[in-house]
One Martini backbone bead per residue (centre of mass of N, CA, C, O) as a GRO file, in nm:
protein
  117
    1MET     BB    1   0.101   0.033   0.016
    2ASP     BB    2   0.083   0.351   0.029
    3ALA     BB    3   0.236   0.585   0.233
    4ALA     BB    4   0.031   0.819   0.197
    5VAL     BB    5  -0.218   0.654   0.297
    6LYS     BB    6  -0.112   0.566   0.584
    7LYS     BB    7  -0.071   0.845   0.650
    8GLU     BB    8  -0.161   1.070   0.885
    9ASN     BB    9  -0.339   1.364   0.833
   10LYS     BB   10  -0.327   1.681   1.018
   11LEU     BB   11  -0.413   1.848   0.794
   12PRO     BB   12  -0.610   2.046   0.647
   13ASP     BB   13  -0.836   2.108   0.405
   14ILE     BB   14  -0.767   2.367   0.211
   15ILE     BB   15  -1.002   2.386   0.011
   16LEU     BB   16  -1.231   2.370   0.216
   17LEU     BB   17  -1.140   2.612   0.386
   18LEU     BB   18  -1.147   2.827   0.160
   19VAL     BB   19  -1.440   2.796   0.075
   20THR     BB   20  -1.561   2.859   0.350
   21LEU     BB   21  -1.433   3.144   0.387
   22ILE     BB   22  -1.552   3.268   0.132
   23LEU     BB   23  -1.852   3.223   0.198
   24VAL     BB   24  -1.851   3.378   0.466
   25THR     BB   25  -1.754   3.649   0.354
   26VAL     BB   26  -1.971   3.696   0.139
   27GLY     BB   27  -2.217   3.663   0.328
   28THR     BB   28  -2.144   3.894   0.522
   29ALA     BB   29  -2.139   4.118   0.309
   30MET     BB   30  -2.435   4.080   0.218
   31ILE     BB   31  -2.569   4.138   0.486
   32TYR     BB   32  -2.459   4.422   0.520
   33SER     BB   33  -2.556   4.548   0.243
   34SER     BB   34  -2.874   4.461   0.290
   35SER     BB   35  -2.909   4.567   0.626
   36SER     BB   36  -2.808   4.853   0.723
   37ILE     BB   37  -3.062   5.034   0.688
   38ILE     BB   38  -3.258   4.870   0.859
   39ALA     BB   39  -3.087   4.878   1.119
   40LEU     BB   40  -3.085   5.186   1.148
   41GLU     BB   41  -3.395   5.221   1.171
   42LYS     BB   42  -3.465   4.994   1.392
   43PHE     BB   43  -3.171   5.004   1.591
   44LYS     BB   44  -2.959   5.243   1.554
   45ASP     BB   45  -2.767   5.019   1.391
   46GLY     BB   46  -2.588   4.939   1.108
   47GLN     BB   47  -2.434   4.669   1.258
   48TYR     BB   48  -2.630   4.460   1.381
   49PHE     BB   49  -2.623   4.217   1.173
   50LEU     BB   50  -2.318   4.193   1.162
   51LYS     BB   51  -2.270   4.118   1.459
   52LYS     BB   52  -2.449   3.871   1.457
   53GLN     BB   53  -2.298   3.719   1.232
   54LEU     BB   54  -2.013   3.718   1.365
   55PHE     BB   55  -2.093   3.545   1.601
   56PHE     BB   56  -2.181   3.292   1.428
   57VAL     BB   57  -1.911   3.259   1.290
   58PHE     BB   58  -1.751   3.201   1.544
   59VAL     BB   59  -1.913   2.954   1.633
   60GLY     BB   60  -1.875   2.788   1.371
   61LEU     BB   61  -1.561   2.786   1.359
   62SER     BB   62  -1.522   2.660   1.636
   63SER     BB   63  -1.677   2.401   1.575
   64MET     BB   64  -1.498   2.313   1.341
   65ILE     BB   65  -1.235   2.284   1.502
   66ILE     BB   66  -1.338   2.078   1.705
   67MET     BB   67  -1.435   1.859   1.492
   68THR     BB   68  -1.141   1.807   1.373
   69ARG     BB   69  -1.042   1.658   1.650
   70ILE     BB   70  -1.253   1.441   1.585
   71PRO     BB   71  -1.295   1.132   1.518
   72TYR     BB   72  -1.530   1.002   1.305
   73MET     BB   73  -1.562   0.718   1.440
   74GLN     BB   74  -1.677   0.837   1.715
   75LEU     BB   75  -1.953   0.946   1.577
   76ARG     BB   76  -2.117   0.683   1.516
   77LYS     BB   77  -2.266   0.656   1.799
   78TRP     BB   78  -2.441   0.937   1.721
   79ALA     BB   79  -2.616   0.889   1.469
   80TYR     BB   80  -2.888   0.762   1.568
   81PRO     BB   81  -2.958   0.967   1.792
   82GLY     BB   82  -2.954   1.212   1.597
   83MET     BB   83  -3.181   1.113   1.410
   84LEU     BB   84  -3.395   1.088   1.628
   85LEU     BB   85  -3.392   1.382   1.721
   86SER     BB   86  -3.462   1.505   1.446
   87PHE     BB   87  -3.733   1.359   1.413
   88LEU     BB   88  -3.868   1.469   1.671
   89LEU     BB   89  -3.842   1.772   1.604
   90LEU     BB   90  -3.994   1.755   1.335
   91SER     BB   91  -4.262   1.630   1.453
   92MET     BB   92  -4.330   1.873   1.647
   93LEU     BB   93  -4.442   2.062   1.413
   94LEU     BB   94  -4.732   1.909   1.404
   95ILE     BB   95  -4.800   2.051   1.652
   96PRO     BB   96  -5.013   2.257   1.763
   97HIS     BB   97  -4.863   2.566   1.851
   98LEU     BB   98  -4.542   2.496   1.825
   99GLY     BB   99  -4.512   2.622   1.560
  100MET     BB  100  -4.404   2.865   1.342
  101LYS     BB  101  -4.593   3.081   1.140
  102ARG     BB  102  -4.446   3.170   0.816
  103GLY     BB  103  -4.567   3.209   0.511
  104GLY     BB  104  -4.725   2.913   0.543
  105ALA     BB  105  -4.492   2.804   0.736
  106THR     BB  106  -4.335   2.576   0.941
  107ARG     BB  107  -4.023   2.654   1.101
  108TRP     BB  108  -4.038   2.637   1.429
  109LEU     BB  109  -4.006   2.626   1.754
  110ASN     BB  110  -4.248   2.769   1.997
  111LEU     BB  111  -4.172   2.761   2.324
  112GLU     BB  112  -4.257   3.025   2.458
  113ASP     BB  113  -4.565   3.007   2.401
  114PHE     BB  114  -4.606   2.715   2.506
  115LEU     BB  115  -4.499   2.760   2.811
  116SER     BB  116  -4.698   3.021   2.881
  117ARG     BB  117  -4.988   2.860   2.897
   0.00000   0.00000   0.00000
């Protein structure tokens, strides 16, 4: 077998990393350019949505770095419980008054209104 295949590569996939960073940068620029006027009018801060997006970019990139440190074979034991949890959360949207209806679609769980009843 080839020595390059046997050797465990600890370097990140540079192409995947660059594509991810380019998409995050372009997406963040688009959010800022499309929402700065609305943010200025509504929140008196033209960078409101930019700050919010940068926070989630930081959370996402941090999660990506953490997940690259975990061998993917260790994640196999979480695959079926994760699918079950996803299915349960998705099926909870079918319960009346639990999902938020926006634009004719049920989009997410509205637990605040559900728990305050």
